[in-house]
C-alpha positions as MATLAB code, in Angstrom:
seq = 'LFLLLYATFFLPLLCKSTLNRVKIVFMDFLTPEEKRWRTVRFIVGYILITIAVLLATFISVLLVQGYKIGNGGSFSQKGLVNVGSQPVSAEVFLDNQKVDNTPSRLDINEGEYSLRLQANDYRPWNKKFKLDGGAVRYFTYPKLIPIEIKQQPVVTFTSQPSWASSSPDRHWVVAKLDATDSPTFNVYDTTRVKPDSGVNNQNIALPLASVIGAPGVYGSFEPVEWADDNKHLLLLQTLPTGEKAYIIFNRDKPEESQNVTKLLSLTPNQVISLRDKKYNKFLAHSADNGLLIARDSKDISFSATIAEGVVAFKAYANDLILYVTYNEASPSEANLLVKQGDKDVYRLQPLLRDPTNFYLLDIAKYDGDWFYVAASGNDRRVRLFINPLSRVTAGSLVKIRPTQSIPIENPKFISFSDNARFIATQSGNRFAVYDGELKTTYRYSLNKVITDDQEVTWMDGHRLKYVDNGSATIFEFDGTNEQQLISSLPNNAFNAYFDRGYEYVFTYQLGSDGKTTLQAGSLVVQNILLIIYIGSVI';
ca = [
     -45.032  -24.185   21.558;
     -47.173  -24.301   25.109;
     -44.249  -25.902   26.984;
     -41.605  -23.326   25.239;
     -44.218  -20.208   26.248;
     -44.107  -22.001   29.668;
     -40.363  -22.127   29.809;
     -39.849  -18.214   28.859;
     -42.705  -16.304   30.356;
     -44.561  -18.438   33.054;
     -42.006  -19.937   34.758;
     -39.748  -17.185   35.253;
     -42.604  -15.158   37.026;
     -43.447  -18.407   39.108;
     -40.141  -18.853   40.201;
     -39.592  -15.164   41.272;
     -42.872  -14.925   42.967;
     -41.807  -18.223   45.467;
     -38.946  -16.758   45.798;
     -40.355  -13.616   46.992;
     -42.691  -15.849   49.560;
     -39.807  -17.413   50.861;
     -37.875  -14.470   51.137;
     -40.850  -12.712   53.457;
     -41.144  -16.076   55.460;
     -37.517  -17.177   56.215;
     -35.182  -14.534   55.166;
     -35.274  -13.346   58.786;
     -34.708  -16.412   60.204;
     -31.309  -17.066   58.012;
     -27.448  -15.684   58.606;
     -26.432  -13.830   55.421;
     -24.388  -16.989   54.063;
     -27.518  -19.195   54.552;
     -29.209  -16.471   52.689;
     -26.625  -16.263   49.572;
     -26.705  -20.294   49.240;
     -30.490  -20.360   49.381;
     -31.080  -17.869   46.918;
     -27.907  -19.341   44.371;
     -30.195  -22.633   44.880;
     -32.927  -21.162   43.669;
     -31.413  -19.412   40.533;
     -29.828  -22.870   40.050;
     -32.739  -24.398   40.235;
     -34.838  -22.285   37.922;
     -32.046  -23.007   35.062;
     -31.956  -26.572   35.242;
     -35.553  -26.636   35.234;
     -35.567  -23.993   31.869;
     -33.168  -26.344   30.317;
     -35.250  -29.305   31.296;
     -38.578  -27.902   29.446;
     -36.994  -26.364   26.726;
     -35.291  -29.897   25.907;
     -38.640  -31.403   26.146;
     -39.468  -28.632   23.773;
     -36.962  -29.279   21.568;
     -37.560  -33.326   21.413;
     -41.593  -32.662   21.122;
     -40.718  -30.317   17.825;
     -38.710  -33.243   16.486;
     -41.359  -35.939   17.112;
     -44.000  -33.646   15.459;
     -42.050  -33.659   12.311;
     -41.641  -36.710   11.923;
     -38.513  -37.827   13.763;
     -37.579  -41.207   15.979;
     -35.166  -41.720   18.707;
     -33.111  -44.729   18.005;
     -31.385  -47.235   20.013;
     -28.189  -45.381   20.403;
     -30.349  -41.951   20.838;
     -29.937  -40.501   17.826;
     -32.436  -39.285   15.506;
     -34.467  -40.434   12.550;
     -36.791  -38.504   10.321;
     -40.210  -40.388    9.113;
     -41.414  -40.237    5.547;
     -44.763  -40.971    4.506;
     -45.879  -43.152    1.244;
     -49.134  -43.633   -0.390;
     -49.565  -46.384   -2.680;
     -51.937  -47.178   -4.807;
     -53.174  -49.546   -8.043;
     -54.960  -50.899  -10.466;
     -56.504  -53.241   -9.180;
     -57.368  -51.941   -5.656;
     -56.214  -54.399   -3.140;
     -52.982  -55.360   -4.310;
     -50.664  -56.855   -1.850;
     -47.854  -54.325   -0.517;
     -44.733  -55.530    0.330;
     -41.602  -53.627    1.676;
     -38.510  -54.888    1.331;
     -40.275  -58.020    1.176;
     -42.230  -58.038    4.100;
     -46.132  -57.463    3.700;
     -47.003  -54.637    4.799;
     -50.702  -53.245    3.951;
     -52.961  -53.838    1.071;
     -53.814  -50.775   -1.617;
     -54.465  -48.239   -1.106;
     -52.144  -47.724    1.818;
     -50.437  -45.125    3.634;
     -47.025  -46.052    5.133;
     -45.261  -43.970    7.913;
     -41.853  -45.363    7.573;
     -38.524  -43.958    8.431;
     -36.666  -42.622    6.121;
     -33.814  -44.204    4.118;
     -33.803  -46.701    0.945;
     -36.702  -49.045    0.352;
     -37.966  -52.032   -2.394;
     -41.915  -52.097   -2.732;
     -43.465  -54.827   -4.260;
     -47.406  -54.775   -5.389;
     -48.796  -57.846   -5.904;
     -52.396  -59.707   -6.926;
     -53.643  -63.361   -8.287;
     -53.480  -63.716  -11.732;
     -51.182  -60.210  -12.557;
     -47.927  -59.926  -13.129;
     -45.679  -58.305  -10.189;
     -44.893  -54.975  -10.233;
     -41.386  -53.289   -8.235;
     -39.640  -50.477   -7.471;
     -36.833  -49.002   -5.648;
     -36.936  -45.699   -4.122;
     -35.393  -43.594   -1.776;
     -37.472  -41.742    1.020;
     -35.895  -38.636    2.553;
     -36.961  -37.495    6.271;
     -40.329  -35.351    6.620;
     -40.948  -36.092    2.292;
     -43.929  -37.653    0.784;
     -43.878  -39.866   -2.099;
     -47.073  -40.630   -4.124;
     -46.852  -44.351   -5.830;
     -50.045  -44.082   -6.968;
     -49.872  -45.250  -10.739;
     -49.087  -48.716  -10.764;
     -50.970  -50.561  -13.078;
     -50.602  -54.167  -13.026;
     -50.728  -56.416  -16.318;
     -52.614  -59.566  -15.983;
     -50.458  -62.670  -16.432;
     -52.233  -63.893  -19.641;
     -54.186  -61.171  -21.418;
     -57.440  -62.685  -23.217;
     -57.994  -61.415  -26.342;
     -60.615  -61.383  -29.128;
     -61.006  -60.014  -32.301;
     -63.473  -57.110  -32.546;
     -62.613  -56.294  -36.485;
     -61.913  -57.855  -39.723;
     -59.736  -56.656  -42.677;
     -59.828  -57.966  -46.170;
     -56.487  -56.337  -46.588;
     -53.906  -54.564  -44.210;
     -54.661  -51.580  -43.222;
     -52.107  -48.836  -44.382;
     -51.673  -46.767  -40.535;
     -53.702  -46.541  -37.487;
     -54.632  -43.595  -35.186;
     -56.053  -42.790  -31.936;
     -57.984  -39.855  -30.730;
     -56.717  -38.016  -27.449;
     -59.307  -39.223  -25.144;
     -58.481  -42.697  -26.452;
     -62.585  -43.461  -27.440;
     -62.291  -43.511  -31.259;
     -59.157  -45.878  -33.526;
     -59.099  -44.152  -37.083;
     -57.724  -47.102  -39.781;
     -56.787  -46.059  -43.298;
     -58.150  -49.039  -45.248;
     -56.378  -49.955  -48.579;
     -59.554  -49.148  -50.717;
     -58.429  -47.760  -54.255;
     -62.209  -46.594  -55.326;
     -62.211  -43.826  -52.749;
     -60.664  -42.982  -49.200;
     -61.828  -45.182  -47.048;
     -61.272  -45.156  -43.065;
     -62.632  -47.786  -40.120;
     -63.736  -46.024  -37.166;
     -63.421  -47.891  -33.895;
     -65.389  -47.405  -30.909;
     -63.300  -48.518  -27.940;
     -65.919  -48.262  -25.394;
     -67.542  -51.255  -27.487;
     -66.051  -54.604  -27.315;
     -68.065  -56.538  -29.227;
     -66.888  -58.782  -31.897;
     -67.278  -57.224  -35.321;
     -71.156  -56.071  -34.005;
     -71.416  -53.212  -37.077;
     -72.262  -50.997  -33.610;
     -68.712  -50.442  -32.519;
     -67.073  -50.174  -35.879;
     -68.339  -48.491  -39.401;
     -65.828  -47.803  -42.586;
     -66.086  -44.531  -43.679;
     -65.468  -43.007  -46.834;
     -64.051  -39.253  -47.277;
     -66.668  -37.117  -49.860;
     -64.243  -37.088  -53.190;
     -65.164  -33.598  -53.357;
     -62.832  -32.962  -50.420;
     -59.615  -34.674  -51.779;
     -57.435  -34.877  -54.996;
     -56.792  -37.128  -57.313;
     -59.102  -39.467  -59.372;
     -60.181  -43.481  -58.646;
     -57.234  -45.680  -58.289;
     -55.041  -42.708  -57.947;
     -55.423  -40.906  -54.983;
     -51.697  -41.774  -53.566;
     -51.394  -41.922  -49.853;
     -52.766  -40.265  -46.798;
     -51.084  -39.991  -43.530;
     -52.625  -38.564  -40.326;
     -51.180  -35.089  -38.990;
     -53.075  -34.050  -35.329;
     -56.386  -34.335  -34.029;
     -58.225  -31.940  -33.101;
     -58.937  -31.707  -29.219;
     -62.930  -32.784  -30.120;
     -61.655  -35.827  -30.850;
     -63.958  -35.458  -34.045;
     -61.446  -34.325  -36.543;
     -58.804  -35.305  -37.719;
     -56.571  -33.216  -40.334;
     -54.699  -35.563  -43.057;
     -52.226  -34.987  -45.175;
     -52.779  -36.420  -48.754;
     -49.972  -37.247  -51.220;
     -50.421  -37.811  -54.874;
     -48.145  -40.137  -56.890;
     -47.105  -36.421  -58.386;
     -45.971  -34.726  -55.807;
     -48.967  -32.860  -55.290;
     -50.134  -32.238  -51.566;
     -53.363  -31.400  -49.501;
     -54.754  -31.020  -46.516;
     -58.091  -32.263  -45.223;
     -60.102  -32.643  -42.079;
     -61.662  -35.656  -41.750;
     -64.981  -35.424  -39.981;
     -65.582  -39.041  -38.622;
     -69.361  -37.769  -36.881;
     -70.280  -36.221  -40.289;
     -68.334  -37.049  -43.079;
     -69.923  -35.090  -45.458;
     -68.197  -32.054  -43.345;
     -65.037  -33.245  -44.568;
     -63.086  -30.342  -46.138;
     -60.261  -29.906  -48.506;
     -58.449  -27.125  -46.177;
     -55.692  -26.909  -49.219;
     -58.217  -25.905  -51.407;
     -60.460  -23.867  -49.032;
     -57.826  -21.470  -48.076;
     -55.504  -21.413  -51.276;
     -52.779  -22.372  -49.350;
     -49.041  -22.645  -52.110;
     -47.533  -26.195  -52.317;
     -44.817  -24.909  -49.834;
     -47.064  -24.216  -47.287;
     -47.391  -27.110  -44.220;
     -50.106  -26.377  -41.880;
     -51.100  -27.490  -38.438;
     -53.825  -26.873  -35.987;
     -53.644  -23.589  -34.072;
     -54.924  -24.265  -30.230;
     -56.277  -27.981  -31.260;
     -59.080  -26.561  -33.053;
     -59.871  -27.719  -36.587;
     -61.123  -24.838  -38.192;
     -57.842  -22.924  -37.213;
     -54.593  -22.899  -38.424;
     -51.087  -22.359  -39.045;
     -49.322  -22.146  -42.229;
     -45.727  -22.159  -42.775;
     -43.675  -21.460  -45.747;
     -40.621  -23.318  -45.941;
     -38.944  -21.273  -48.752;
     -39.097  -18.062  -46.848;
     -40.223  -18.883  -42.900;
     -43.625  -16.943  -43.125;
     -45.761  -18.146  -40.560;
     -49.411  -17.268  -40.823;
     -52.981  -17.802  -38.670;
     -55.583  -18.923  -40.969;
     -59.297  -20.209  -40.485;
     -61.243  -22.099  -42.199;
     -64.458  -20.580  -41.105;
     -63.346  -16.741  -42.141;
     -60.920  -17.899  -45.332;
     -59.982  -13.812  -45.484;
     -58.601  -13.758  -42.166;
     -54.448  -13.758  -42.808;
     -52.120  -12.914  -39.809;
     -48.909  -13.108  -39.681;
     -47.166  -14.463  -36.511;
     -43.831  -14.635  -37.631;
     -41.063  -14.476  -40.492;
     -37.821  -16.247  -40.942;
     -39.349  -19.522  -38.860;
     -37.123  -22.464  -39.103;
     -38.851  -24.677  -36.648;
     -42.151  -23.799  -34.363;
     -44.397  -25.002  -31.377;
     -47.600  -23.206  -30.375;
     -49.403  -23.430  -27.435;
     -53.091  -22.009  -27.285;
     -53.653  -19.352  -29.041;
     -51.470  -16.486  -28.134;
     -47.757  -18.746  -27.595;
     -45.588  -19.767  -30.145;
     -41.552  -20.794  -29.496;
     -39.865  -20.351  -32.551;
     -36.256  -21.167  -34.481;
     -35.245  -18.305  -36.700;
     -31.951  -17.741  -38.228;
     -32.240  -14.422  -38.174;
     -29.727  -11.788  -36.643;
     -28.067  -15.422  -35.140;
     -24.399  -15.888  -36.122;
     -23.429  -18.837  -38.662;
     -23.358  -21.257  -35.740;
     -26.431  -21.125  -33.891;
     -29.678  -20.525  -34.357;
     -32.461  -17.755  -32.148;
     -34.789  -19.251  -29.651;
     -37.227  -16.888  -29.524;
     -40.905  -16.647  -27.815;
     -44.108  -15.036  -29.180;
     -46.894  -14.094  -26.577;
     -49.622  -12.127  -28.193;
     -49.231   -9.915  -30.725;
     -46.314   -8.129  -29.556;
     -44.032   -9.211  -26.544;
     -41.092  -11.441  -28.042;
     -38.516  -12.896  -25.615;
     -34.954  -14.418  -26.171;
     -33.906  -17.447  -24.877;
     -30.425  -18.750  -25.518;
     -29.645  -19.982  -28.694;
     -29.246  -23.139  -30.118;
     -26.729  -25.116  -32.046;
     -27.392  -24.708  -35.385;
     -28.634  -27.647  -37.514;
     -27.496  -28.559  -40.949;
     -30.287  -30.067  -41.757;
     -32.577  -27.543  -40.138;
     -34.170  -30.395  -37.321;
     -35.183  -28.993  -34.380;
     -37.504  -30.116  -31.333;
     -39.351  -27.714  -29.474;
     -42.569  -27.862  -27.032;
     -44.415  -26.522  -24.413;
     -46.231  -27.415  -21.313;
     -47.425  -26.144  -18.017;
     -47.373  -28.630  -15.162;
     -48.634  -27.766  -11.049;
     -48.340  -23.663  -12.187;
     -45.000  -23.351  -13.784;
     -44.276  -23.230  -17.630;
     -42.131  -25.288  -19.106;
     -40.569  -24.742  -22.546;
     -37.946  -27.251  -24.207;
     -36.116  -26.931  -27.140;
     -32.865  -28.356  -28.695;
     -31.140  -29.299  -32.012;
     -30.289  -32.518  -33.601;
     -26.786  -32.370  -33.604;
     -26.709  -31.112  -30.686;
     -25.856  -33.326  -26.869;
     -28.298  -31.880  -24.395;
     -31.745  -30.872  -24.191;
     -32.318  -26.963  -23.189;
     -35.477  -26.824  -20.170;
     -36.600  -23.269  -19.090;
     -38.764  -23.189  -16.472;
     -41.248  -19.946  -16.620;
     -38.562  -17.936  -18.526;
     -40.881  -14.947  -19.456;
     -41.571  -14.172  -16.221;
     -37.465  -13.060  -15.261;
     -37.288  -10.144  -17.770;
     -39.340   -7.819  -19.739;
     -41.088   -8.248  -22.835;
     -38.556   -6.708  -25.682;
     -35.670   -7.652  -23.629;
     -32.096   -7.856  -25.476;
     -31.137  -10.666  -22.642;
     -30.925  -14.317  -23.511;
     -32.872  -16.105  -20.954;
     -30.602  -19.195  -19.681;
     -32.181  -22.687  -19.557;
     -33.222  -23.779  -15.728;
     -31.926  -27.247  -16.600;
     -29.851  -29.535  -19.440;
     -31.228  -32.913  -19.650;
     -27.853  -34.478  -21.407;
     -29.040  -36.761  -24.594;
     -27.011  -36.621  -27.617;
     -28.409  -36.182  -30.994;
     -32.074  -35.839  -29.417;
     -35.031  -37.451  -32.026;
     -38.270  -36.909  -30.559;
     -39.047  -35.006  -27.322;
     -42.414  -35.373  -25.665;
     -44.599  -34.477  -22.417;
     -46.680  -37.340  -20.604;
     -50.132  -37.063  -20.620;
     -50.161  -35.184  -16.986;
     -47.026  -32.869  -18.175;
     -45.224  -33.545  -15.411;
     -42.328  -36.246  -17.199;
     -40.363  -34.520  -20.622;
     -39.223  -37.836  -22.424;
     -36.281  -37.376  -24.862;
     -35.202  -39.911  -27.322;
     -32.047  -41.027  -29.714;
     -32.786  -44.896  -30.687;
     -33.429  -46.686  -27.411;
     -31.602  -44.118  -25.135;
     -33.817  -41.904  -23.246;
     -32.994  -39.362  -20.193;
     -36.568  -38.308  -18.648;
     -37.063  -35.055  -16.585;
     -39.458  -35.311  -13.874;
     -41.051  -31.844  -13.172;
     -42.453  -32.799   -9.717;
     -38.823  -34.025   -8.117;
     -36.527  -31.754  -10.178;
     -34.643  -35.165  -11.374;
     -33.593  -36.863  -14.222;
     -33.828  -40.647  -15.200;
     -31.342  -41.849  -17.947;
     -31.446  -45.014  -19.124;
     -31.543  -47.787  -22.270;
     -33.628  -50.041  -23.495;
     -32.174  -53.626  -24.341;
     -33.775  -53.608  -27.676;
     -33.193  -52.410  -31.504;
     -35.206  -49.065  -31.816;
     -34.298  -47.211  -35.102;
     -33.869  -43.420  -34.985;
     -37.157  -42.548  -36.909;
     -38.729  -45.158  -33.957;
     -40.391  -42.679  -31.570;
     -41.672  -44.070  -28.697;
     -44.901  -42.565  -27.009;
     -46.640  -42.186  -24.328;
     -49.579  -44.226  -22.953;
     -50.837  -42.023  -19.916;
     -48.681  -40.015  -17.258;
     -46.484  -42.585  -16.202;
     -46.101  -45.171  -18.790;
     -44.675  -45.377  -22.737;
     -45.671  -47.787  -25.158;
     -43.794  -49.362  -28.479;
     -43.714  -51.810  -30.713;
     -40.866  -54.272  -30.198;
     -40.272  -57.417  -32.565;
     -44.212  -57.502  -33.055;
     -44.827  -57.148  -29.796;
     -46.781  -53.948  -28.232;
     -44.590  -52.893  -24.533;
     -44.936  -50.666  -22.296;
     -42.640  -48.948  -19.622;
     -42.708  -46.740  -16.705;
     -40.899  -43.112  -17.164;
     -37.832  -44.238  -15.290;
     -37.189  -47.247  -17.401;
     -38.634  -50.000  -14.927;
     -41.345  -52.377  -15.035;
     -41.248  -53.201  -18.970;
     -44.126  -55.637  -20.115;
     -44.716  -56.852  -23.134;
     -48.796  -56.973  -23.758;
     -50.096  -58.711  -27.136;
     -48.731  -58.854  -30.434;
     -48.557  -55.848  -32.864;
     -48.070  -55.559  -36.537;
     -44.774  -52.865  -36.852;
     -43.982  -49.660  -35.253;
     -44.566  -46.182  -36.625;
     -47.886  -46.755  -38.968;
     -49.157  -48.722  -35.586;
     -49.364  -48.999  -32.255;
     -51.140  -49.546  -28.992;
     -54.317  -48.264  -28.498;
     -56.195  -48.588  -25.318;
     -59.864  -47.092  -24.062;
     -60.730  -44.861  -21.406;
     -60.192  -46.909  -18.893;
     -56.884  -49.204  -19.710;
     -59.420  -51.996  -19.071;
     -58.302  -52.924  -22.957;
     -55.590  -52.688  -25.068;
     -55.868  -52.978  -28.824;
     -53.537  -53.928  -31.647;
     -53.792  -54.588  -35.021;
     -52.499  -57.961  -36.045;
     -51.681  -60.368  -39.344;
     -53.205  -63.759  -38.424;
     -51.926  -67.222  -40.124;
     -54.591  -67.133  -42.614;
     -53.261  -63.775  -44.436;
     -56.104  -61.849  -42.716;
     -55.542  -58.487  -40.190;
     -57.643  -58.161  -37.566;
     -58.162  -55.831  -34.702;
     -57.580  -57.558  -31.282;
     -58.449  -56.324  -28.154;
     -56.580  -57.814  -25.034;
     -58.239  -57.264  -21.395;
     -56.512  -55.681  -18.652;
     -58.453  -56.501  -16.327;
     -58.757  -60.247  -14.922;
     -62.745  -61.498  -14.792;
     -62.904  -63.462  -12.045;
     -66.210  -65.278  -12.376;
     -68.046  -66.701   -9.218;
     -69.892  -70.000  -10.844;
     -72.520  -70.859   -8.390;
     -73.940  -74.811   -8.399;
     -77.350  -74.843   -7.010;
     -78.562  -78.911   -6.094;
     -81.976  -79.593   -5.695;
     -84.619  -81.704   -6.485;
     -86.702  -82.050   -9.270;
     -90.329  -81.798   -8.738;
];
């Protein structure tokens, strides 16, 4: 900037001042022809100096922006790569050349690279990537898995549990026990990894007043969703007769568990879910007429209509509903609407109507942007709307077009990663994952047999997990770095569970003696320093 100002303003003034002095001193001694040529030389010199300064300024700007002058005189721009890992101090290899240890900051030329991280007693981590000039890439999420995962049993069961579910904060794992006298659950504390200590786990029975049925005929229980307080779990109880009841299970104070169906006088055809992830707030949906209403277990008289004619819906927070309706839709389409607050309604581009009424909907916020995703089960894509409510005014008849289409045929599941950066769409072993940061989609198929009803779920913000052929398996958002962990009972009812710091993986396993155990596998290599003292005995 200084050179540019110098060339533009100060240099002309300096040259003009010098030229004037030369005129005063020398012009009287030169002939007219000599005076003319001397003036021309001064002007040409000024122009050449200006060009040189501007060229130097241009080169300086390029260098500041990360460009580098190659051997052939061509320019190439640099980029920045930040690399981190768990555990720290892993060796960093770039194109098979060691360049540093994690955490690392690499200032390298644009181009395609192969990155490898490795540490003693851990499996290597690999990633191929392209770095654009001036770009910054972050690989701070790699988690290296031990070559040998050491296990220990932490809970032993007399019979196999029906299912298990982990709280959102990964602090608790709840398993439904096979008990006929009362509905009983085992609650395990993942922060206290000790073998059958009794401190880290306890068996909790639901109060009989909170359930339906009688001893021996309590039917089945299945988890619906956790509340955001990590204490309450919404359960669906189904008797052999088909009678159903929704129950809020309080793992901290079991005596305060409630039969929501009875408390709110719900009808048999109403399906409920938590509203805003609060244990006392519910959305009740009637399948026969599509009526969606809000209820509150702390105020049983409260009942507010949210929408009518709802076929499927997804709620976010307390005032945002994304839903599908056939009202005013053509026979081949399903209208897609967003309701914000009590009155504001926005129309999104309709979906292809599914004959089985199967639709996938979700909402999340990432880096200040709102992401709405929607698809029908018989479509060939998932539609992504980014900040759609900012494009039109509420009540407008304009149907908002999707920002992006995520190509996948007959999608079965969609989900956001824990950090909401990635949107995973799945159909069997086929995946299409959208990256909200890099604005790109990764499409791949796992070389595994995954049934249509087997959902692969997120482990964290960058990895997914599932059980394949009796082994808990994880892989990254782009399908790379697939790792088998430890054995596990089949997927859907069971999966891999983790503690808060991802230092342990927990799975339910069936032993050769026929007993089921909850196993804890260490994901951290414990380096034990053995010190031997040699001394004299007095």
